[in-house]
Steps between C-alpha positions, in 0.01 A plus 500: 500500500532333839241453771698698753591864463849584381716808543388620156126422478191360671438128465209307352320483837520867599383630162161318484434579867575867442271540198221287649502719811491812278200359312312412820566845649361660183189280506449560873533876452245515218248278678548684830435839339180399317361252751336760723294630208359160408136430593455268796392199296618138526759589236643766735558247776665266250737780395563589866588141587726470193672823607571357844616167355737681264636699793584182691669364184701820472607466862625144439686599183675793667611276787630249243680775309655636818611155614650422160688829495648432842607156373612583144635850557470790259706632209769753571436863406570587139859609453533873545187544716564773761482395864211736575291348219567149629394600852177653370429183301557278805277721717227496236512120477472463878204739514332321208525165673363654820194667346420211264498267801299746707237552230340153504556464874309821571219384271487162672496675838219728385297203379554317830416796724188585297325187626427371150468130445829328408573506129621202300822537301371481141227273635747227604552536875398734778743769615535546878419823680796693637313682781159514662246753368585858602360822355802710600750251362292464186509875436874513571574212264281648225675839520840331506402292197422815300812690604723202429349477153605856418842429648534208258396724210771754590776242551413301188501823299842591641632150435369484141615854426853421617510184284388697191753774576779242507374341178421808291754756621788315662456207257625238744366150574303577817165429328630242253612256765148478645321456167386145415628303204829383362555811291499721806737262677730495198495878476579522870791258461638692203475826690685364801770320301830686489559661166817390321750778461693528178871463544687820427778462247834558661725736318828347392789646691794609286798283565841657497761316293730293708858622495733257332849457638770618261730225386872572556685569180756242391862613557681609189790276385842666507651565158750235385857605429600496137 
């Protein structure tokens, strides 16, 4: 498996980035849903800061994934994929990149406009504020953050459902070529390799006997006189 993407499968850079982003989105979603119900204790503020730090990490990873895809390209559609399915897949990917980028940005904007003190990225360094405190902008960013989250849920569900449909019903390599590990890569390579076709035996054509030229008969000797 190569670093760059090939026409048949994703490379060894795109795969870890993809699954790490999936994991962070899942963690962010769970924490975001339960965070509001946590009591306002020092532990709550630790979770809140970790949530914001993870969001900034997600933003950086998505930018890296997008930059790598522009550089390394993407595999071609699986052979036999209808044009309309390919167009839907491309549109879904574009929308996913857009909302996953907008999600941490809207959260960062909400944090900046709320007038809270700057948070430190996992306690290492202080993150700058994007805007000055503003109640109206804070409310707008908070509402956008929530709506974008549900947009991500819908698009991820559509994306995952399509991958499972290709894997379970169409039985092609759409999902296999994004799975990590050498076995998945080998299975993807076997699926894309042209299958050898058995040579059909050619029926022997009957050959007509060649005509042989008749030899001229030897002239008879005249009878001798007695």
